[in-house]
C-alpha positions in Angstrom: -30.6 -38.8 42.3 -29.1 -42.3 41.8 -25.8 -41.4 43.4 -27.5 -40.1 46.6 -29.5 -43.2 47.0 -26.5 -45.5 46.6 -24.5 -43.3 49.1 -27.3 -43.6 51.6 -27.1 -47.4 51.5 -23.5 -47.2 52.7 -23.2 -43.9 54.7 -25.2 -42.0 57.2 -28.1 -39.7 56.0 -26.8 -36.7 58.0 -23.2 -37.0 56.7 -24.3 -37.2 53.0 -26.7 -34.3 53.2 -24.7 -32.0 55.4 -21.1 -32.7 54.5 -21.1 -33.9 50.9 -24.1 -32.4 49.2 -24.1 -29.3 51.6 -20.4 -28.7 50.8 -21.1 -28.8 47.1 -24.1 -26.4 47.4 -21.9 -23.9 49.3 -19.1 -24.0 46.8 -21.1 -24.5 43.6 -20.2 -21.1 42.0 -16.4 -21.8 42.5 -16.4 -25.5 41.6 -19.0 -25.5 38.9 -16.4 -25.6 36.1 -14.5 -28.4 37.8 -17.7 -30.5 38.3 -18.6 -30.0 34.6 -15.1 -31.1 33.5 -15.2 -34.2 35.8 -18.7 -35.1 34.7 -17.8 -34.7 31.0 -14.8 -37.0 31.4 -16.8 -39.6 33.4 -19.9 -39.7 31.4 -19.2 -37.9 28.1 -22.1 -35.6 28.8 -22.4 -32.3 30.7 -25.5 -31.3 32.7 -26.4 -27.7 32.0 -24.8 -25.5 34.7 -28.1 -23.6 35.1 -29.9 -26.8 35.9 -27.2 -27.8 38.3 -27.5 -24.6 40.3 -31.4 -24.9 40.2 -31.3 -28.5 41.4 -29.2 -27.6 44.4 -31.2 -24.5 45.3 -34.6 -26.1 44.8 -33.6 -29.4 46.5 -34.9 -31.2 43.4 -31.5 -32.9 43.3 -32.7 -35.3 45.9 -35.9 -36.5 44.2 -35.5 -36.2 40.5 -33.4 -38.6 38.5 -34.2 -36.8 35.3 -31.4 -34.4 34.2 -31.2 -31.9 31.4 -28.2 -32.8 29.3 -26.5 -30.9 26.6 -25.1 -33.3 24.1 -21.5 -32.6 23.5 -20.7 -35.8 21.6 -17.2 -36.8 21.2 -16.0 -37.2 17.7 -15.9 -40.8 16.6 -12.6 -42.2 15.5 -12.5 -43.0 11.8 -10.1 -45.8 11.1 -7.6 -45.3 8.3 -6.2 -48.2 6.4 -2.5 -49.0 6.9 0.1 -49.0 4.1 1.3 -52.5 5.1 0.6 -54.2 1.8 2.6 -51.8 -0.4 6.1 -53.3 -0.7 9.1 -51.2 -1.0 10.9 -51.3 -4.4 13.8 -53.7 -4.4 17.3 -52.4 -5.0 18.4 -52.9 -8.5 21.4 -55.2 -9.0 24.5 -53.6 -10.2 26.4 -55.3 -12.9 29.6 -56.6 -11.5 32.7 -55.2 -13.2 35.3 -57.8 -13.9 38.4 -57.5 -11.7 41.4 -55.7 -13.2 43.8 -58.0 -15.0 47.1 -58.5 -13.2 49.9 -57.4 -15.4 53.2 -59.1 -14.4 56.6 -57.4 -14.8 58.8 -59.0 -17.5 61.3 -61.6 -16.5 64.9 -60.1 -16.3 67.1 -61.2 -19.2 69.9 -62.3 -16.8 67.8 -65.3 -15.9 67.8 -66.6 -19.5 71.5 -66.0 -19.8 72.4 -68.2 -16.8 72.0 -71.9 -16.7 72.2 -74.5 -13.8 75.9 -75.2 -14.3 77.0 -71.6 -14.0 74.8 -71.1 -10.9 76.3 -74.2 -9.2 79.8 -73.0 -10.1 79.1 -69.6 -8.5 77.7 -71.2 -5.4 80.8 -73.4 -4.8 83.1 -70.4 -5.4 81.1 -68.3 -2.8 81.3 -71.2 -0.2 85.0 -71.6 -0.7 85.6 -67.8 -0.3 83.5 -67.7 2.9 85.4 -70.7 4.3 88.8 -69.0 3.7 87.7 -65.8 5.4 86.5 -67.7 8.4 89.8 -69.6 8.8 91.9 -66.4 8.4 89.7 -64.6 11.0 90.4 -67.3 13.7 94.2 -67.8 12.8 95.0 -64.1 13.4 94.0 -64.4 17.2 96.1 -65.9 20.0 95.9 -69.6 19.3 93.7 -71.4 21.8 91.1 -69.5 23.9 91.7 -69.4 27.6 89.4 -68.4 30.4 90.6 -65.8 32.9 89.5 -68.0 35.7 92.2 -70.6 34.7 94.9 -67.9 35.2 93.9 -67.3 38.9 96.0 -68.9 41.6 94.5 -72.0 43.1 94.9 -72.9 46.7 94.4 -76.7 46.6 97.6 -77.5 48.5 
């Protein structure tokens, strides 16, 4: 067929007939299924296996370009439309609840009972008391503070 003539343009006549086609003829019963599967993938059609075996045995493979084909057509792909145009429903807005009102604690009554004069008076009394305590604390101790290093003997003579 067509393949053989193209091979003969590139390769030696004896090599094609003896090695390639001869090897296929010898192993046709075992590789028939593989050849059919490869041919179907390559061309989308399958030559009837009976015509394959006849073409090899009768040597009609070399002369005839006409082959019996069984149409095992592939199923055509039917396109389906996408759902791109259908928008998703938007989330509904929730009504915002107003924030809880801050409820302050009542002001202590003591604040209303006091005035600025009494607060100033209490402040001065407290300062005077702290001053007296500080003076008492330092008068109890031994007068002036002395470092122990000053009590060491000095050898300056």
